[in-house]
Steps between C-alpha positions, in 0.01 A plus 500: 500500500845558653741212540767476767866392500546118526141434395450211257287561194407300190510690175494448123804653326373703206804695387877557548647827623809663355718346772366149440253485787175320434198731535166390638194664657288405797187708559661795320820467700810458277763245594855485357621144553865415450565172309138469389431449129210645295222242504598350839255464783715546813501528873712799597610656826495877524838649592427872453148648500393845376157660474401359164773250419750261659808300425481129575720192503395186316419225748334235281385460140144379531449464125796547266478726196524338155801731455679376811817289443731321740794734576842355419670676793430389855589847629289712265252616768768582756733674260242712323725555199286288271158651574330318209657153513173331589330655194522336158746672270233579241300678772810683616538647150135600500548671839798697372321603183212630714740672737646708213155574356346597831792729588471685171126544548483577872825690550563635152137593444485346153170366369468119508417479130803721417733261686331184369550613139874544560586219738670186365529158662761461772830329414527199728785266598561151364633397845391717794751339740882507517513826305682741734866568429554679832439405864591671829487265797505650851717307744415466872443250779202299617372482857766239587778719367559300180609690192222512237425676176181546304247777451315738725148408600249744357522849655759385757876449531460148632692262278328190362775240452486398136796471265300405191259767383314356201516831317883482482730258313580166658865603556393743771442217746849358447646847555308564819570155645871553433495840675309367801726194527807726496352725770411210727833326459699815572273662761438801275228713656181621331394860526249597769286802413414577861854520634673593175755222559597195297688475173295365207186700419384386157603283208441637151487250212477593135495268196541574133236278345659507154860470621440265796736718707431538872596786733493486881544804724501474881388819672701532821480725803865588539819508305774253587853592407706191576694370200427139412805284431282287270375799306840676485630217280202490267351838414461872536228708650253694287318793662171636373388807692134578449536440129532141395828609343828311491776675695760229468490173313418176667351181399467139424720480195500879445817700445551874538405567139174308544601192301463150632794340682563130488567493873221496757501817708291433804499793735579847624809613685273643771295272712156642572359181652643257753670215314384655179662234286261239639204692360676558168570131457138409569354760264759450222387140463148604391460482125486843340663684794670805350519776760515507882509830684421671830310821553578710810180624664549625858197733512196398700263530208261306281725569202653165416813581304782719623676752275828305502537160335816286490540213255669215690487230230439498129383784283342830606206442272290235333349529154157440356343530158160642411362410159261703288162342425239569234197590708274514193520124436351209697736362757717814488789339307859628517616734226866399521602829662638495853684712757746396770520676835743487791344484846669589827363451853370857491361513146130547434387223267152363441448188709312298238719467191254302285216749551741792475563401142128527434462822699780686321406355162147626554634846586703486179191407298293778658774754423435442127857583396596527132867596540429875469397577859684660787405321821542613861500224763430654838580299816726293274690312775785295349365558150305184442199658323720767337711236328191305390378819329833603350496228235186653345554870570711780354628576848418428861571721804475343843464694826544369857576671833734219615851569365613137517201383304597739223856365500356149476274612215795639305694179553202290392466710182871444419478132583218454252656716229231767516621843391177698476418511871616769742440515874478790746495530878228720648130552550307414190319829464817707553717308255223489241440875521868593506595278210259618237432853630856579610581734213786278382358388167374167631135550409539199267482287815142605565317174580266332254438226756536509880521175698459500878548208737479663845516334844182396680423858610459600133633802319602814680255786436780711350587211269144488367509876441831458318358229273199716414726798426711284267188405299611158371271331251483184710560401860554141611438459872629183667357468850535262794203652686156545342396763753783747435476419128136607498582820685778593258295409190231741615755783507639413157158463341386830649812646340401413144558127465274197460543134588541277196592158641529336843642157581596327822802273534513253789853541636418363845300178490333392826508861628263796464751710305476565128681706236315706239606658170297790363526685168395860518461714184495880462149594392603743223719246314 
């Protein structure tokens, strides 16, 4: 039977797809129903019909699943960011465990019993709300022309007005209400994607969960050059061009040598926003406010941040601390070891600090370090995993293609007193090959352990070849996408390695995303 668009159909939801859609069948015809939960009996309206399957919109829950819960957010269906919010958290973890397993079997081609013997229980969250340390709010106008901010509706660029996402800290709402109030009071325009006009495009908020420090960066559509009389008396401008790097000192109580000043410095000599001081006064009153900046983004693009950032109040960075946990003991207690990182508006930093401690500590456990190993950390970013490993390794070498990330990694190593970590700019496979096969006596740096934490697209094919050529005893693969993980594991296992351990870590509660750590061992060791 073939169903048509807009047709209503009743269906029992029997499964959940990788993107969080409920899956049901009617007379052999498969339906993917957004917002339906496994176990539901629903009435759904078909929105896109194909020959053997269709996508449908949930119209009514005829009989709720025993796994269905009342969503905390009134906007969860419109927003689409929390695809699993109507599903109990225990069932969310089960879904993510199955997602990893099914990807390894279906995409990687591994036997089910092989994976089941090696797969460990997923590491869940104690509190699956209020965990994100970073938010990026688009700013626009509603149909009446009022300035609003919130999040894009699923698969659109229509903004749902909401200043309090329940995945972010409570301070985000105070920040966004202050920004919107400033814009309304001073007739500051919001960016319009269609015309390319308007000033404020996005608001980036970051919070150090351990430090309590808050950073706000307004992404604006043009650069203003008028000097503010208010700001001239109180501060200096700091410019960060595509780097997150300090070019000149500025800050709330920060002098040129980076020490704290007893006086309150409240602004930049350059005024990037109309009546900029009004915004600064509003934001500075929020507890924890540490850094306020603007990012210049004049391109008509989906890329949020521009390459140029100016600090207009406070410090250029905020700090956060990640603590090492013992992943072999119940409750994953802290070991007493910790690392502190500086975060700029442009820094990559995991968005869930509590689960990041578990993720990186698990990678450390899987690496099995005794203090005698040379470790290569490919896709090292600002050195977070590298520095976790350094405390247990003979030496760690981090590689990343982004030059500024490597500078940040070096600074983070120095900040934490770590002297056995070195960082290199370049493609992982090229640096790895050059360093220990370069004919310069550096064969001692041949890797015993390789750690990879690639972006969602997985490892570059050349990187996988480089790892296989280096012949490390162990590989620890940290992945944010089970599909590309499975693909890459197939290549590594065909190249002489076998999977030893697999464990998921829920970094993104209420969503379909999951992190995975895998230990891979060379077969002849």
